[in-house]
C-alpha positions as CSV (number, residue, x, y, z in Angstrom):
1,M,39.6,-2.5,42.8
2,N,37.2,0.3,43.7
3,I,34.8,0.0,40.8
4,S,31.6,1.9,41.1
5,S,28.6,-0.3,40.9
6,S,25.0,-0.8,42.1
7,T,22.6,-3.8,42.3
8,S,19.1,-4.4,41.1
9,G,17.9,-7.6,42.7
10,K,20.6,-10.2,41.8
11,I,22.0,-8.1,38.9
12,L,25.2,-6.2,39.4
13,K,25.5,-3.0,37.3
14,I,28.9,-1.5,36.7
15,L,28.7,2.2,36.7
16,D,32.3,3.0,35.7
17,S,33.1,3.2,32.0
18,S,34.6,0.2,30.2
19,K,37.8,2.2,29.8
20,A,38.0,2.9,33.6
21,V,37.3,-0.7,34.5
22,C,39.9,-2.1,32.1
23,G,42.4,0.4,33.4
24,K,41.8,-0.7,37.0
25,I,42.2,-4.4,36.0
26,K,45.3,-3.7,33.9
27,A,46.8,-1.9,37.0
28,L,46.5,-5.2,38.9
29,N,48.9,-7.0,36.5
30,S,51.9,-6.0,38.5
31,E,50.5,-7.6,41.7
32,K,51.7,-11.1,42.3
33,E,48.5,-12.3,44.1
34,W,46.4,-11.1,41.1
35,R,48.5,-13.0,38.6
36,E,48.5,-16.1,40.7
37,A,44.7,-15.9,41.1
38,I,44.1,-15.4,37.4
39,W,46.4,-18.3,36.4
40,T,44.8,-20.6,39.0
41,R,41.3,-19.8,37.7
42,F,42.5,-20.1,34.1
43,L,44.1,-23.5,34.7
44,F,41.1,-25.0,36.6
45,S,38.4,-23.4,34.5
46,Y,39.7,-24.1,31.0
47,V,42.8,-26.2,30.8
48,D,42.0,-28.8,33.5
49,A,38.4,-29.2,32.1
50,A,39.7,-29.8,28.6
51,V,42.4,-32.3,29.6
52,K,39.9,-34.2,31.7
53,E,37.5,-34.4,28.8
54,A,40.2,-35.7,26.5
55,H,41.4,-38.3,29.1
56,K,37.8,-39.4,29.8
57,R,37.7,-40.5,26.1
58,N,41.2,-42.1,26.4
59,F,42.7,-39.5,24.2
60,Y,46.2,-38.4,25.2
61,S,47.8,-37.0,22.1
62,A,49.1,-33.4,22.4
63,V,47.2,-32.3,19.3
64,V,43.8,-33.6,20.5
65,V,44.3,-32.2,24.0
66,G,45.5,-28.9,22.4
67,A,42.4,-28.7,20.2
68,L,40.2,-29.1,23.2
69,V,42.1,-26.6,25.3
70,D,42.0,-24.2,22.4
71,T,38.2,-24.6,22.1
72,A,37.8,-23.9,25.9
73,L,40.0,-20.9,25.8
74,N,38.5,-19.4,22.6
75,Q,34.8,-20.3,23.1
76,G,34.5,-21.2,26.7
77,I,33.4,-24.4,28.4
78,E,29.6,-24.2,28.6
79,G,26.9,-23.6,26.1
80,N,26.2,-24.9,22.6
81,Y,29.3,-23.3,21.2
82,G,31.7,-24.1,24.1
83,L,33.8,-27.2,24.7
84,Y,30.9,-29.3,26.2
85,G,28.6,-28.3,23.3
86,F,31.0,-29.5,20.7
87,L,31.9,-32.6,22.6
88,S,28.2,-33.5,22.8
89,T,28.0,-33.6,19.0
90,V,30.7,-36.3,18.8
91,N,30.4,-37.9,22.2
92,G,30.9,-41.6,22.3
93,K,31.1,-42.0,18.6
94,Y,34.9,-42.3,18.2
95,S,37.6,-44.5,19.7
96,C,40.2,-43.3,17.2
97,E,41.8,-40.0,18.1
98,Q,42.3,-38.9,14.5
99,D,38.7,-39.6,13.5
100,F,37.5,-37.8,16.6
101,L,39.7,-34.8,15.9
102,K,38.5,-34.5,12.4
103,Q,34.8,-34.7,13.3
104,F,35.2,-32.4,16.3
105,S,37.0,-29.9,14.1
106,T,34.3,-30.2,11.4
107,E,31.6,-29.4,14.0
108,R,33.6,-26.5,15.5
109,I,34.3,-24.9,12.1
110,K,30.5,-24.5,11.6
111,E,30.4,-22.0,14.5
112,V,33.9,-20.7,15.2
113,D,33.7,-17.6,13.0
114,K,30.2,-16.7,14.1
115,H,29.0,-15.0,17.3
116,E,31.7,-13.2,19.3
117,F,34.5,-15.8,19.0
118,N,36.6,-14.8,16.0
119,Q,36.6,-12.7,12.9
120,A,36.3,-14.9,9.8
121,P,38.3,-16.7,8.6
122,N,40.6,-16.6,11.6
123,G,38.6,-19.1,13.6
124,K,38.4,-21.6,10.8
125,H,42.2,-21.4,10.4
126,R,42.7,-21.7,14.1
127,V,40.7,-25.0,14.1
128,Q,42.2,-26.4,10.9
129,H,45.8,-26.1,12.2
130,W,45.2,-28.8,14.8
131,V,44.1,-31.3,12.0
132,K,46.9,-30.2,9.8
133,L,49.4,-30.9,12.6
134,W,47.9,-34.4,12.9
135,D,48.1,-34.9,9.2
136,L,51.8,-33.8,9.2
137,G,52.4,-36.7,11.7
138,Q,52.8,-34.4,14.7
139,S,50.2,-35.8,17.1
140,I,52.7,-35.6,20.0
141,L,54.2,-32.3,19.0
142,K,57.8,-33.6,19.7
143,N,60.4,-31.8,17.6
144,A,57.4,-30.2,15.8
145,D,58.7,-26.6,15.2
146,A,58.7,-26.9,11.4
147,A,55.3,-28.5,11.4
148,V,53.9,-25.9,13.7
149,V,55.2,-23.1,11.4
150,E,53.6,-24.9,8.4
151,A,50.3,-25.6,10.1
152,T,49.9,-22.0,11.4
153,N,51.1,-20.3,8.3
154,W,48.1,-18.1,7.9
155,E,47.6,-14.4,8.3
156,M,45.2,-13.0,10.8
157,Q,42.5,-10.9,9.2
């Protein structure tokens, strides 16, 4: 990518401007190898981890898996505010997917609009639509177009 950088011990310092680096990354989008590498990393880093965590708890509904994948994508995997952090607050306490989803969402709502994740109230709405889909009887998301429209009927701010 030819990005100007230097090191100080184990720290890599990018010397190019943010605009220059973003431009160089954007230019890679037309390269098949780049797209494949990004999607592979994306799938293994976020989606696969979230699905494994759901299945480890014997949760298989599309809505619960979707809520975990959404958390991983929006807030990452690690740390107190990532997927694993939120799972630790409800770990082992629930065998019912609906109860788990509601408690997981309650914990996530406390932090989702803080830090760098979302601008309030977008994060809260993002979390609530998973619970709303469940409440609308759409835990498997089959023929759920109308329910998805209803659950996500909020305006980004």
